[in-house]
VOPAGU-2260 file (C-alpha; in pm, 1 decimal, decimal comma):
REM VOPAGU-2260
SITE   aa  ch    i         X         Y         Z
SITE  UNK   A    0       0,0       0,0       0,0
SITE  UNK   A    1     141,7     334,2    -101,4
SITE  UNK   A    2     131,0     623,5     142,0
SITE  UNK   A    3     122,1     986,1      38,7
SITE  UNK   A    4     444,1    1180,6      64,2
SITE  UNK   A    5     499,2    1389,4     375,5
SITE  UNK   A    6     318,3    1715,0     345,9
SITE  UNK   A    7     100,2    1612,9      50,9
SITE  UNK   A    8    -284,2    1655,4      97,1
SITE  UNK   A    9    -495,5    1333,1     164,5
SITE  UNK   A   10    -692,9    1187,5    -123,5
SITE  UNK   A   11   -1065,1    1282,4     -92,8
SITE  UNK   A   12   -1321,5    1002,0     -23,4
SITE  UNK   A   13   -1551,4     895,1    -306,2
SITE  UNK   A   14   -1874,8    1092,8    -335,0
SITE  UNK   A   15   -2105,1     792,8    -267,8
SITE  UNK   A   16   -1925,7     714,0      60,2
SITE  UNK   A   17   -1969,6    1073,0     172,5
SITE  UNK   A   18   -2339,8    1060,7      89,9
SITE  UNK   A   19   -2383,2     733,9     282,1
SITE  UNK   A   20   -2203,8     871,9     587,5
SITE  UNK   A   21   -2417,5    1184,5     580,9
SITE  UNK   A   22   -2737,0     975,3     561,5
SITE  UNK   A   23   -2628,9     757,6     856,3
SITE  UNK   A   24   -2540,6    1069,3    1054,3
SITE  UNK   A   25   -2883,2    1216,7     980,2
SITE  UNK   A   26   -3052,5     892,9    1094,7
SITE  UNK   A   27   -2849,7     892,0    1416,6
SITE  UNK   A   28   -2933,1    1256,7    1486,8
SITE  UNK   A   29   -3304,9    1187,9    1422,8
SITE  UNK   A   30   -3295,2     886,8    1659,6
SITE  UNK   A   31   -3128,4    1090,6    1932,6
SITE  UNK   A   32   -3382,1    1369,4    1883,4
SITE  UNK   A   33   -3672,7    1121,4    1908,9
SITE  UNK   A   34   -3529,1     967,2    2225,4
SITE  UNK   A   35   -3477,3    1307,3    2388,9
SITE  UNK   A   36   -3829,5    1422,7    2300,7
SITE  UNK   A   37   -3987,2    1108,0    2443,9
SITE  UNK   A   38   -4126,7     984,5    2112,3
SITE  UNK   A   39   -3969,1     639,9    2165,7
SITE  UNK   A   40   -3885,1     448,4    2479,8
SITE  UNK   A   41   -3734,1     136,2    2321,2
SITE  UNK   A   42   -3491,9      47,3    2041,9
SITE  UNK   A   43   -3480,5    -276,1    1841,2
SITE  UNK   A   44   -3126,7    -389,6    1763,7
SITE  UNK   A   45   -3042,2    -681,2    1534,2
SITE  UNK   A   46   -2762,6    -897,8    1669,4
SITE  UNK   A   47   -2627,7   -1251,9    1672,0
SITE  UNK   A   48   -2902,7   -1358,6    1913,2
SITE  UNK   A   49   -3173,6   -1212,0    1690,7
SITE  UNK   A   50   -3363,0    -883,4    1731,4
SITE  UNK   A   51   -3357,7    -751,1    2087,2
SITE  UNK   A   52   -3560,7    -475,6    2247,6
SITE  UNK   A   53   -3365,8    -229,8    2465,5
SITE  UNK   A   54   -3576,1     -10,3    2691,0
SITE  UNK   A   55   -3472,1     350,8    2743,3
SITE  UNK   A   56   -3653,4     411,3    3071,5
SITE  UNK   A   57   -3527,4     227,8    3377,8
SITE  UNK   A   58   -3863,1     244,8    3553,1
SITE  UNK   A   59   -4023,3      39,1    3273,7
SITE  UNK   A   60   -3751,5    -228,0    3258,2
SITE  UNK   A   61   -3928,1    -480,1    3485,4
SITE  UNK   A   62   -4251,6    -423,1    3297,4
SITE  UNK   A   63   -4078,2    -481,5    2963,1
SITE  UNK   A   64   -3921,6    -802,4    3091,1
SITE  UNK   A   65   -4265,0    -927,0    3195,5
SITE  UNK   A   66   -4418,5    -841,6    2858,4
SITE  UNK   A   67   -4137,2   -1015,1    2671,1
SITE  UNK   A   68   -4171,4   -1330,8    2881,4
SITE  UNK   A   69   -4549,9   -1371,7    2849,2
SITE  UNK   A   70   -4704,9   -1630,2    2617,2
SITE  UNK   A   71   -4941,4   -1381,3    2458,2
SITE  UNK   A   72   -4880,4   -1113,0    2204,0
SITE  UNK   A   73   -4856,0    -757,8    2336,2
SITE  UNK   A   74   -4885,1    -446,0    2122,2
SITE  UNK   A   75   -4895,6     -70,2    2159,0
SITE  UNK   A   76   -5072,1     107,4    1873,2
SITE  UNK   A   77   -5145,0     462,2    1773,4
SITE  UNK   A   78   -5504,7     559,9    1703,8
SITE  UNK   A   79   -5446,2     497,7    1331,5
SITE  UNK   A   80   -5322,2     141,8    1409,3
SITE  UNK   A   81   -4948,1     204,5    1367,0
SITE  UNK   A   82   -4750,6     -43,9    1583,3
SITE  UNK   A   83   -4527,3     143,5    1828,4
SITE  UNK   A   84   -4427,0    -166,1    2022,3
SITE  UNK   A   85   -4464,8    -543,9    1987,7
SITE  UNK   A   86   -4317,2    -828,6    2187,9
SITE  UNK   A   87   -4142,9   -1132,4    2044,3
SITE  UNK   A   88   -4447,3   -1354,0    2104,7
SITE  UNK   A   89   -4657,9   -1151,5    1862,3
SITE  UNK   A   90   -4379,4   -1154,4    1605,0
SITE  UNK   A   91   -4373,9   -1534,7    1627,7
SITE  UNK   A   92   -4753,1   -1547,3    1590,2
SITE  UNK   A   93   -4746,7   -1354,9    1262,0
SITE  UNK   A   94   -4419,6   -1518,1    1151,2
SITE  UNK   A   95   -4247,1   -1186,0    1081,4
SITE  UNK   A   96   -3917,5   -1043,5    1212,1
SITE  UNK   A   97   -3977,6    -809,4    1501,4
SITE  UNK   A   98   -3807,5    -518,0    1326,9
SITE  UNK   A   99   -4057,6    -555,5    1039,3
SITE  UNK   A  100   -4353,6    -559,9    1278,7
SITE  UNK   A  101   -4265,4    -247,9    1479,2
SITE  UNK   A  102   -4340,4      61,0    1277,6
SITE  UNK   A  103   -4580,0    -114,4    1041,6
SITE  UNK   A  104   -4960,5     -96,6    1034,7
SITE  UNK   A  105   -5157,4    -354,2    1231,7
SITE  UNK   A  106   -5404,7    -363,5     943,4
SITE  UNK   A  107   -5158,8    -568,6     736,7
SITE  UNK   A  108   -5230,1    -868,0     962,7
SITE  UNK   A  109   -5609,9    -852,8     922,2
SITE  UNK   A  110   -5859,7    -939,8     651,5
SITE  UNK   A  111   -6081,7    -670,7     501,4
SITE  UNK   A  112   -6378,3    -800,8     706,2
SITE  UNK   A  113   -6183,6    -798,0    1033,4
SITE  UNK   A  114   -6054,4    -447,8     961,9
SITE  UNK   A  115   -6410,7    -324,3     923,6
SITE  UNK   A  116   -6512,2    -495,7    1248,3
SITE  UNK   A  117   -6210,0    -364,5    1437,8
SITE  UNK   A  118   -6254,6      -1,8    1332,4
SITE  UNK   A  119   -6553,0      85,2    1559,9
SITE  UNK   A  120   -6407,1    -125,1    1841,8
SITE  UNK   A  121   -6088,0      79,7    1835,0
SITE  UNK   A  122   -6293,1     395,9    1872,7
SITE  UNK   A  123   -6487,6     254,2    2166,7
SITE  UNK   A  124   -6171,1     110,8    2320,2
SITE  UNK   A  125   -6043,2     463,1    2377,0
SITE  UNK   A  126   -6294,1     478,9    2662,6
SITE  UNK   A  127   -6370,5     130,9    2793,3
SITE  UNK   A  128   -6192,4    -144,4    2600,0
SITE  UNK   A  129   -6334,7    -439,9    2412,0
SITE  UNK   A  130   -6259,9    -785,7    2269,8
SITE  UNK   A  131   -6280,4    -936,8    1922,4
SITE  UNK   A  132   -6193,2   -1268,1    1759,4
SITE  UNK   A  133   -6012,0   -1249,1    1425,2
SITE  UNK   A  134   -5797,8   -1450,6    1185,8
SITE  UNK   A  135   -5445,0   -1307,3    1182,2
SITE  UNK   A  136   -5272,6   -1318,0     841,7
SITE  UNK   A  137   -4919,5   -1442,4     908,3
SITE  UNK   A  138   -4617,6   -1358,3     695,9
SITE  UNK   A  139   -4606,1   -1707,1     541,3
SITE  UNK   A  140   -4967,6   -1685,1     422,8
SITE  UNK   A  141   -5115,6   -1897,2     703,5
SITE  UNK   A  142   -5413,7   -1792,1     916,2
SITE  UNK   A  143   -5411,4   -1787,2    1295,1
SITE  UNK   A  144   -5733,3   -1768,4    1501,1
SITE  UNK   A  145   -5680,5   -1513,5    1776,9
SITE  UNK   A  146   -5865,0   -1305,6    2033,9
SITE  UNK   A  147   -5768,6    -940,1    2067,5
SITE  UNK   A  148   -5827,5    -754,6    2394,2
SITE  UNK   A  149   -5813,5    -377,5    2344,2
SITE  UNK   A  150   -5749,0    -125,4    2620,8
SITE  UNK   A  151   -5668,5     247,7    2624,4
SITE  UNK   A  152   -5323,4     345,1    2753,6
SITE  UNK   A  153   -5182,6     660,1    2909,2
SITE  UNK   A  154   -4998,9     894,0    2674,0
SITE  UNK   A  155   -4658,1     874,2    2847,8
SITE  UNK   A  156   -4544,2    1200,1    2695,7
SITE  UNK   A  157   -4669,8    1126,9    2345,5
SITE  UNK   A  158   -4869,4    1379,4    2156,7
SITE  UNK   A  159   -5135,7    1128,9    2050,9
SITE  UNK   A  160   -5343,9     860,9    2220,5
SITE  UNK   A  161   -5213,4     503,9    2230,4
SITE  UNK   A  162   -5398,6     175,2    2255,8
SITE  UNK   A  163   -5275,3    -147,5    2410,9
SITE  UNK   A  164   -5357,2    -491,5    2274,2
SITE  UNK   A  165   -5317,1    -840,3    2412,3
SITE  UNK   A  166   -5337,7   -1104,2    2139,4
SITE  UNK   A  167   -5423,0   -1460,2    2245,8
SITE  UNK   A  168   -5358,9   -1754,9    2015,8
SITE  UNK   A  169   -5685,7   -1953,5    1992,8
SITE  UNK   A  170   -5545,7   -2244,8    1793,0
SITE  UNK   A  171   -5547,1   -2484,5    2087,7
SITE  UNK   A  172   -5882,3   -2353,7    2210,1
SITE  UNK   A  173   -6036,9   -2411,8    1867,2
SITE  UNK   A  174   -5886,4   -2758,0    1850,9
SITE  UNK   A  175   -6026,7   -2834,3    2196,3
SITE  UNK   A  176   -6369,4   -2707,7    2086,5
SITE  UNK   A  177   -6359,4   -2935,6    1782,5
SITE  UNK   A  178   -6261,2   -3233,6    1997,3
SITE  UNK   A  179   -6536,2   -3150,7    2246,0
SITE  UNK   A  180   -6788,1   -3118,5    1963,2
SITE  UNK   A  181   -6680,3   -3455,7    1823,4
SITE  UNK   A  182   -6705,5   -3607,6    2170,6
SITE  UNK   A  183   -7052,7   -3458,8    2218,7
SITE  UNK   A  184   -7161,2   -3599,0    1884,6
SITE  UNK   A  185   -7028,9   -3939,7    1981,8
SITE  UNK   A  186   -7207,1   -3926,5    2318,9
SITE  UNK   A  187   -7532,4   -3837,2    2141,4
SITE  UNK   A  188   -7485,2   -4131,9    1903,9
SITE  UNK   A  189   -7425,7   -4370,1    2193,7
SITE  UNK   A  190   -7729,6   -4231,7    2377,0
SITE  UNK   A  191   -7949,0   -4278,3    2072,4
SITE  UNK   A  192   -7822,5   -4632,3    2019,0
SITE  UNK   A  193   -7900,9   -4715,1    2381,5
SITE  UNK   A  194   -8243,1   -4552,1    2358,1
SITE  UNK   A  195   -8314,9   -4757,4    2048,7
SITE  UNK   A  196   -8216,5   -5076,8    2227,5
SITE  UNK   A  197   -8433,9   -4994,1    2529,6
SITE  UNK   A  198   -8725,1   -4899,7    2300,5
SITE  UNK   A  199   -8704,7   -5236,2    2126,1
SITE  UNK   A  200   -8689,3   -5419,1    2460,6
SITE  UNK   A  201   -8994,3   -5232,0    2586,6
SITE  UNK   A  202   -9193,2   -5287,6    2269,2
SITE  UNK   A  203   -9098,8   -5650,0    2204,0
SITE  UNK   A  204   -9092,4   -5776,3    2562,9
SITE  UNK   A  205   -9256,1   -5557,2    2825,7
SITE  UNK   A  206   -9545,0   -5442,3    2608,0
SITE  UNK   A  207   -9611,9   -5796,0    2490,0
SITE  UNK   A  208   -9614,0   -5924,2    2847,9
SITE  UNK   A  209   -9849,3   -5646,0    2956,4
SITE  UNK   A  210  -10082,4   -5724,0    2666,0
SITE  UNK   A  211  -10085,8   -6090,9    2771,6
SITE  UNK   A  212  -10170,4   -5995,7    3130,4
SITE  UNK   A  213  -10435,6   -5756,8    2999,6
SITE  UNK   A  214  -10607,4   -6035,5    2805,4
SITE  UNK   A  215  -10593,5   -6263,7    3110,2
SITE  UNK   A  216  -10745,1   -5995,4    3332,4
SITE  UNK   A  217  -11018,5   -5938,7    3075,1
SITE  UNK   A  218  -11091,9   -6312,3    3070,5
SITE  UNK   A  219  -11096,8   -6312,1    3452,0
SITE  UNK   A  220  -11341,4   -6020,6    3461,7
SITE  UNK   A  221  -11564,8   -6190,9    3203,5
SITE  UNK   A  222  -11565,1   -6517,3    3399,5
SITE  UNK   A  223  -11695,0   -6349,4    3711,3
SITE  UNK   A  224  -12070,4   -6310,4    3739,0
SITE  UNK   A  225  -12265,6   -6025,1    3888,2
SITE  UNK   A  226  -12307,7   -6233,4    4205,4
SITE  UNK   A  227  -11928,2   -6201,9    4265,1
SITE  UNK   A  228  -11985,9   -5829,3    4312,4
SITE  UNK   A  229  -11667,7   -5673,1    4460,0
SITE  UNK   A  230  -11435,2   -5929,5    4296,8
SITE  UNK   A  231  -11570,5   -5854,0    3951,2
SITE  UNK   A  232  -11537,8   -5479,2    4015,4
SITE  UNK   A  233  -11172,7   -5522,1    4120,1
SITE  UNK   A  234  -11105,2   -5733,9    3811,3
SITE  UNK   A  235  -11245,3   -5460,8    3585,7
SITE  UNK   A  236  -11033,3   -5195,3    3762,8
SITE  UNK   A  237  -10725,8   -5417,8    3723,0
SITE  UNK   A  238  -10794,4   -5456,3    3349,2
SITE  UNK   A  239  -10823,5   -5078,7    3307,2
SITE  UNK   A  240  -10503,6   -5018,8    3505,5
SITE  UNK   A  241  -10315,6   -5273,3    3296,0
SITE  UNK   A  242  -10447,3   -5109,4    2978,5
SITE  UNK   A  243  -10327,8   -4768,6    3094,9
SITE  UNK   A  244   -9988,5   -4913,4    3190,6
SITE  UNK   A  245   -9948,8   -5078,2    2848,5
SITE  UNK   A  246  -10033,2   -4749,5    2674,5
SITE  UNK   A  247   -9782,0   -4559,2    2889,4
SITE  UNK   A  248   -9504,4   -4811,0    2819,8
SITE  UNK   A  249   -9584,1   -4789,0    2449,0
SITE  UNK   A  250   -9565,3   -4407,6    2468,7
SITE  UNK   A  251   -9227,8   -4421,7    2643,4
SITE  UNK   A  252   -9101,0   -4669,1    2384,9
SITE  UNK   A  253   -9221,0   -4446,7    2100,9
SITE  UNK   A  254   -9053,0   -4139,0    2251,3
SITE  UNK   A  255   -8727,5   -4325,3    2300,0
SITE  UNK   A  256   -8710,8   -4415,5    1932,2
SITE  UNK   A  257   -9017,1   -4345,0    1716,1
SITE  UNK   A  258   -9043,1   -4600,7    1438,4
SITE  UNK   A  259   -9247,7   -4351,6    1237,0
SITE  UNK   A  260   -8933,4   -4135,7    1203,8
SITE  UNK   A  261   -8750,0   -4415,8    1026,6
SITE  UNK   A  262   -9041,3   -4521,0     806,8
SITE  UNK   A  263   -9242,4   -4203,9     731,9
SITE  UNK   A  264   -8997,4   -3919,2     793,9
SITE  UNK   A  265   -8961,1   -3600,5     994,2
SITE  UNK   A  266   -9286,9   -3421,9     909,1
SITE  UNK   A  267   -9498,2   -3717,6    1015,0
SITE  UNK   A  268   -9318,7   -3760,5    1347,4
SITE  UNK   A  269   -9350,9   -3386,7    1420,0
SITE  UNK   A  270   -9722,0   -3416,3    1353,8
SITE  UNK   A  271   -9759,5   -3721,6    1578,4
SITE  UNK   A  272   -9555,5   -3563,4    1857,6
SITE  UNK   A  273   -9755,0   -3238,4    1846,7
SITE  UNK   A  274  -10087,2   -3424,3    1846,3
SITE  UNK   A  275   -9986,0   -3647,7    2137,1
SITE  UNK   A  276   -9867,4   -3342,1    2334,9
SITE  UNK   A  277  -10191,9   -3153,8    2273,8
SITE  UNK   A  278  -10409,6   -3453,2    2367,9
SITE  UNK   A  279  -10214,7   -3523,7    2685,7
SITE  UNK   A  280  -10169,3   -3167,0    2817,1
SITE  UNK   A  281  -10468,0   -2980,6    2675,4
SITE  UNK   A  282  -10239,1   -2713,9    2526,7
SITE  UNK   A  283  -10336,0   -2635,8    2168,0
SITE  UNK   A  284  -10062,1   -2686,0    1909,0
SITE  UNK   A  285  -10064,8   -2526,1    1563,7
SITE  UNK   A  286   -9837,9   -2714,3    1323,6
SITE  UNK   A  287   -9710,5   -2572,6     991,9
SITE  UNK   A  288   -9461,6   -2796,8     810,9
SITE  UNK   A  289   -9325,3   -2784,8     458,4
SITE  UNK   A  290   -9298,4   -3123,3     291,1
SITE  UNK   A  291   -8945,8   -3196,8     169,4
SITE  UNK   A  292   -8896,5   -3370,1    -163,4
SITE  UNK   A  293   -8589,1   -3548,2     -29,0
SITE  UNK   A  294   -8520,5   -3698,3     312,7
SITE  UNK   A  295   -8286,4   -3512,3     542,9
SITE  UNK   A  296   -7986,7   -3700,5     683,1
SITE  UNK   A  297   -8091,1   -3936,4     962,7
SITE  UNK   A  298   -7894,2   -3751,2    1231,3
SITE  UNK   A  299   -8048,7   -3418,0    1122,2
SITE  UNK   A  300   -8402,6   -3558,0    1141,0
SITE  UNK   A  301   -8333,1   -3708,5    1480,8
SITE  UNK   A  302   -8182,4   -3381,0    1606,5
SITE  UNK   A  303   -8486,8   -3178,6    1501,8
SITE  UNK   A  304   -8719,3   -3434,0    1661,1
SITE  UNK   A  305   -8526,8   -3432,4    1990,6
SITE  UNK   A  306   -8521,9   -3051,9    2000,3
SITE  UNK   A  307   -8899,3   -3044,2    1951,4
SITE  UNK   A  308   -8936,6   -3300,0    2230,7
SITE  UNK   A  309   -8725,8   -3092,3    2469,2
SITE  UNK   A  310   -8899,1   -2766,4    2374,9
SITE  UNK   A  311   -9245,1   -2916,4    2435,1
SITE  UNK   A  312   -9125,0   -3065,6    2763,7
SITE  UNK   A  313   -9012,7   -2719,2    2876,7
SITE  UNK   A  314   -9351,9   -2578,3    2776,1
SITE  UNK   A  315   -9527,0   -2846,4    2979,3
SITE  UNK   A  316   -9310,7   -2803,4    3289,9
SITE  UNK   A  317   -9243,4   -2431,0    3303,5
SITE  UNK   A  318   -9426,5   -2214,4    3051,1
SITE  UNK   A  319   -9790,9   -2240,4    3164,3
SITE  UNK   A  320   -9882,0   -2168,0    2802,3
SITE  UNK   A  321  -10219,3   -2203,6    2633,2
SITE  UNK   A  322  -10102,1   -2207,8    2273,9
SITE  UNK   A  323   -9793,0   -2341,8    2098,0
SITE  UNK   A  324   -9697,7   -2307,5    1732,1
SITE  UNK   A  325   -9450,7   -2538,9    1557,4
SITE  UNK   A  326   -9317,0   -2466,9    1207,9
SITE  UNK   A  327   -9071,2   -2641,8     977,6
SITE  UNK   A  328   -8954,5   -2449,3     670,6
SITE  UNK   A  329   -8656,4   -2426,8     440,9
SITE  UNK   A  330   -8469,9   -2104,8     368,8
SITE  UNK   A  331   -8196,0   -2139,5     114,6
SITE  UNK   A  332   -7946,1   -2396,1     235,3
SITE  UNK   A  333   -8097,6   -2420,4     584,1
SITE  UNK   A  334   -8389,5   -2603,0     743,1
SITE  UNK   A  335   -8553,2   -2405,3    1024,6
SITE  UNK   A  336   -8756,5   -2550,2    1308,6
SITE  UNK   A  337   -8933,7   -2295,2    1529,6
SITE  UNK   A  338   -9132,2   -2357,5    1849,4
SITE  UNK   A  339   -9318,7   -2058,4    1995,7
SITE  UNK   A  340   -9539,6   -2042,6    2305,5
SITE  UNK   A  341   -9743,6   -1772,9    2479,4
SITE  UNK   A  342   -9633,0   -1873,1    2829,0
SITE  UNK   A  343   -9478,7   -1684,1    3118,5
SITE  UNK   A  344   -9134,4   -1668,3    2959,3
SITE  UNK   A  345   -8803,1   -1631,2    3143,0
SITE  UNK   A  346   -8470,7   -1449,7    3137,9
SITE  UNK   A  347   -8240,1   -1663,2    2917,3
SITE  UNK   A  348   -7927,4   -1515,4    3080,1
SITE  UNK   A  349   -8029,3   -1587,5    3440,7
SITE  UNK   A  350   -8257,1   -1888,6    3408,8
SITE  UNK   A  351   -7988,2   -2164,7    3415,5
SITE  UNK   A  352   -7858,0   -2042,1    3750,4
SITE  UNK   A  353   -8201,9   -2007,9    3907,0
SITE  UNK   A  354   -8423,0   -2256,0    4083,2
SITE  UNK   A  355   -8538,0   -2422,7    3763,7
SITE  UNK   A  356   -8194,0   -2542,7    3674,0
SITE  UNK   A  357   -8329,1   -2841,8    3479,7
SITE  UNK   A  358   -8471,7   -2600,8    3226,6
SITE  UNK   A  359   -8126,0   -2450,3    3178,0
SITE  UNK   A  360   -7980,4   -2794,3    3118,6
SITE  UNK   A  361   -8256,6   -2858,2    2865,3
SITE  UNK   A  362   -8155,2   -2549,7    2668,5
SITE  UNK   A  363   -7792,9   -2659,7    2686,4
SITE  UNK   A  364   -7888,6   -3003,0    2556,4
SITE  UNK   A  365   -8075,3   -2850,1    2261,6
SITE  UNK   A  366   -7779,9   -2626,1    2174,3
SITE  UNK   A  367   -7536,4   -2917,3    2189,9
SITE  UNK   A  368   -7758,6   -3127,7    1964,5
SITE  UNK   A  369   -7787,1   -2846,8    1710,5
SITE  UNK   A  370   -7411,7   -2788,1    1717,3
SITE  UNK   A  371   -7338,0   -3159,5    1670,4
SITE  UNK   A  372   -7491,5   -3145,8    1318,9
SITE  UNK   A  373   -7342,7   -2807,1    1226,0
SITE  UNK   A  374   -7649,1   -2603,4    1322,3
SITE  UNK   A  375   -7725,4   -2327,4    1570,7
SITE  UNK   A  376   -8004,6   -2272,1    1820,8
SITE  UNK   A  377   -8135,1   -1936,4    1938,9
SITE  UNK   A  378   -8373,5   -1870,0    2228,0
SITE  UNK   A  379   -8566,4   -1545,5    2269,4
SITE  UNK   A  380   -8775,6   -1495,3    2580,0
SITE  UNK   A  381   -8883,3   -1239,0    2835,4
SITE  UNK   A  382   -9090,8   -1240,7    3149,2
SITE  UNK   A  383   -9462,9   -1272,9    3065,8
SITE  UNK   A  384   -9382,4   -1255,5    2691,7
SITE  UNK   A  385   -9353,4   -1620,3    2590,6
SITE  UNK   A  386   -9055,9   -1806,4    2444,5
SITE  UNK   A  387   -8931,4   -1853,6    2087,4
SITE  UNK   A  388   -8693,9   -2140,5    2010,8
SITE  UNK   A  389   -8542,8   -2162,5    1662,6
SITE  UNK   A  390   -8286,1   -2405,9    1525,3
SITE  UNK   A  391   -8111,6   -2362,7    1189,5
SITE  UNK   A  392   -7938,7   -2664,0    1035,5
SITE  UNK   A  393   -7759,0   -2664,7     698,0
SITE  UNK   A  394   -7880,9   -2921,0     445,4
SITE  UNK   A  395   -7751,9   -3062,6     120,1
SITE  UNK   A  396   -7830,2   -2853,4    -190,7
SITE  UNK   A  397   -8054,2   -3126,1    -338,1
SITE  UNK   A  398   -8297,0   -3107,4     -43,0
SITE  UNK   A  399   -8566,8   -2863,6    -152,2
SITE  UNK   A  400   -8921,0   -2787,7     -39,8
SITE  UNK   A  401   -9203,8   -2940,7    -234,7
SITE  UNK   A  402   -9438,4   -2735,9    -448,3
């Protein structure tokens, strides 16, 4: 390497190196100015161990350590959703380097629909806070189900309001829900299989035995003459009691597993169930059903039948209603079953914890049954205003109403 002669002027640096040094100096001066003015309280530095966050306020160091160690994402946003701070957990959720997350817009991680939903919540969060479930769009194109808790934060010397977010990964929760739904469906299947077995046992064995005893008691009553007086009267009472018992066992067997559902379909079993309920309780039932040109899946038909059973049972036990209406219609790709009564009603939010807890469990059972076949159940009620129960279940496209 040649050195300049003593006393000769140094060779000037190339112009592009001078420009680069000036730009770096300007960046450094801007960073120092921002730190002094309180616009930032942390710096992200890329090193051998990956991006690290260095806090600039000693009082917040313990807090920062806690945020970095938590298993949930933590964010600080401006009112226009610019990310001022994010912890490593959130960066891992969205599969982006931390230095690319901080300073970017939170909107980049949301779908258009979630952005529209989040917008009014952000405005309300400035006062009270709120929660929302979204699908985060990760850097690798994957989707992550998450719950966002939004809370207003103090300004800490900033000239604009800031909002804090805690982002919870719902992947495991969703997986648990799916497993629980599958388990519930399996439990329902086992219950129905057992009910079917008991129904067959009652019909083929117990009912047959009761019918045999009924015929014997009738023969006994016929063999007694009027001179036997009290004995003949007791024999007639016994025959009537046995007849009533046989009818009750047959009713229980039919409710456990109605053969008409398998042979004639859903509309016919809804009609039979409504008629039997009206005859037994004295409550009038108005039935309006649309005939379907194709049979629904067996588990869907059974679900709708069980929900009607449970709804009518609640009417009988709790509603003190005089009139009930039952309707079965199809709207687009859904079949809707609605049961409405003019009874005393209840508060759906408080009823399960009240004295009539069995009613609450009945509603839970109906919801679980609807969910097990991909449907949803809604209950609308108020004190002295009756109750409306509606279940919506998706059906195959080839199932269409007649006419």
